[in-house]
N, C-alpha and C positions, 0 to 999 in steps of 0.2 A: 457210560452213554457214548454213542458213536456219532462221528461226523463223516459222512461219505460224500465225496464230490464227483460229479459227472462233468467232464469238460465240454460236452456238447449235448444238445437235446437228443441227438440220435443215440448217444451212449446211455442217457437216462431212460430211454424207452426200452432198454434191455435189462433194467435193474428193478428188483422188487421193492416197491415203496410202501406197501401196506404196513401200517403201524408207525409210520414215520411222519415227521413234519418236513415238507418240501419248501425250499426257498429258491425261487426262480430269479436269475440274474441275467439281464441283457442291458448292461450299463450304457451302451451306445447303440440303440437308444430306447428300446421298447419299454423296459421297466422304469427308466427315468421318466419317460413320457406318461406312462400309466400313473405313476406316483404324482406327477404334476397335475394330471387331469383330475384325479380324485381330490387333491389338495385344492384345486380350483372350483370344486363344488359339483363335479360330475356325479350324477345319481349312481352310475355304475359304469364299469368298463367290461365289455364282453370280448374276451380274446378268442379268435377263431383262426383256422389254419389257412384258408384260401380266400381270395376276393369273392368267389362265388358263395362260400359259407357266410361271408360278411353280409352280402346283399340279402341272402335268405334269412339270416338272423334278424336283420333290421326289419324285414317284413313280418316275421313271426312275433316280435315283441309287441306289436299292436299298440305301442305307446307313442304319445306325442313327444317330440323333441328327441328323435333318434338321429345321430350323425355317424357317418362312416369315416374311419381314419386308418391310415396304414401306408405301407410302401412296398415296392419291389425294386431291388437294386438301389435302394436308398432314396428313391424318388416317389412322389405321391402317385397313387394309382389313379388312372383316368376315371373320372366320374365320382371320385370320393371327395368328401368335404375337406378333409385335412390329410396331410402326410404324417410323418413320424417325428416332426420337430416339436419338442416340448414348448417352444415359444408359441405354437398355434393353439395350445390348450389353455386358454385364459378363462377367468370367471365369466367374461362376456360371451365367449364362444361355446363353452361347454357347461356352464353352471346350470344345474337342474336337469341335465340331459343324459341320455344313455349313449355311450360311445361304443360302437362295435368296431373292433380293431383287428387287423391282420398285418403281420410283418414277416419278413423273410425268415427270421429265426426265432425271435423272442416269443411270439404268440404260440408257436409250435412247442416251445418248452412247457407251456402250461398244459397242453394236451398230453405231453409226456409225463406230467406229474399227476395225471387224473386218479391214480390209485392211492395217492398219499392221503393220510387222515386229514391234514390241514395243509394248505398251500398259501404262502405269502409271496409278495413281489418285493424285491429288494434292489436298491441302487445305492450309490454313494450318497445321494441326497438324503436318504432316510436310514442309513446304515446303523446309527446308534439306536434308533427306535426299534428296528428289527432285532438287533442283538438283545435288547432288553426283553422283548417278547420271548425270544428263544430261551433266555436264562430263566424267565418266569415259568415257562412250560417244562423245562428240564427233561426233554425227551430226545430220542435219536433224531438226527437232522440229516436230510439229504439235500445238498446244495446242487442245483442244476444250473450250470452255465449254458447259455444259449449257443455260444460259439458262432462261427460264421461259415455257413454252407458246409457244415460237417467237419470243419477244422477248428482247432483250439484258437480262442481269442485271448490275447494277453490282457486286454482291458477287462474282460469278465473275470479272469483269474485274479487280477489285482483287487477288484471289488470283493470277490469271494474271500481272498486272503485277509482283507480288512475286516470282514465280518467274522471270520473264524477266530482271528486274533482277539477279538473283543469278547468272545464267549468262552474261549479256552484259557482260563486264568490259571496261574500257578497253584498247584495243589489240587486241581480238579481231576475228575476221573474220566475225562473225555478221551476217546480213542479215535484217531484220525486215520483214514485210508490214505493211500499214496497220493491221490489227487488233491486231497485236502492239505496234506503236508507240503506238496509242491506249491499250492496257492499261497500258503503262509510264508514259505521261503521267498517266493517271487515278490510278494508284497513287502516283506521286510528288507529285501535287498535293494529296494529303490530309495534313493536319497533325495530325489527331486520332489516337486509338488505332484499332486494327483493330476493336475492338468498336464504337466510335463510327461507323465507316464501315458495318459490316454492319448495325447496328441502324437506321441511317438509310435504308438501301436499301429499296425496295418489298417485296422478299421478306422481309427482316428484320422490317419492320413487320407484315407479314401473319402471320408466325410468332408474333410477340408477341401479336397479336390472338387467335390460336388457343390461347394459353397456353403457348407454347414459348419464352418469353424466355430461360430458362436455356440452351436449346439454342443460341441465337444467341451468348450469352456463351461457351459452351464452344467452339463452332466458330471463335470469334475468337482462340483461343489459337494462338500462333506457336511452332513447333518444340517442341511438347510431346510428340510421338510420333516415334520413329525408323523405324518400319516403312514400307516402300515396297511396296504391293501391285502385283503384276504379273499380267497375264492369261496364264494357261497353258491353252490350249484354251478352254474356256468358263468357267474358274474363276479368280478372283482369289486369289492366295496371296502369302505374304510372299516378297520377293525374296531 
């Protein structure tokens, strides 16, 4: 079985995903926030590409309790209910509600994964639960890192490496592409904590500059959430 990693959503959009399980990673912050929202009781999270798509999707749902979440440049979009901080997605704010979300990179990665047979959302928060699902499925995996505006993000590679290391055990027959091997090497070469790594990456430093230092700390938590969001139609729901 194969593990192929795309370092950005743009790269993933050029890869054939039919017959594979896709795992989308945007650890700072989209997938961490999605995982948190569903853990907090959100009915579903609908990832879309643009703010205009988000407003249209909110109208089309025709359901009570629809909220808009997302960011551009790390900051909340004007007129939206929430930004992209996981701290905003509490049981009180999103419990029982539909969240329509658009982010600069992460939600676009779900669009890039549309041809995959199954698509999961992964973050450090739920890394162990996602790994267990992949081991149970026993199928080819395409890991899609969101990246940052078309460039590689070391924070996403670190999370991907943590995931791949958990599913590629000694004696198994997994075959890794170069991207997956690089992610495992990057993850294994770090001796500090997950927070040390994420905070030192360019994206982590940028979020701290914007005042989201606590978000970086939260997203660095490992195995703090058990929910595994899976894409059903256009909606991410708890598996």
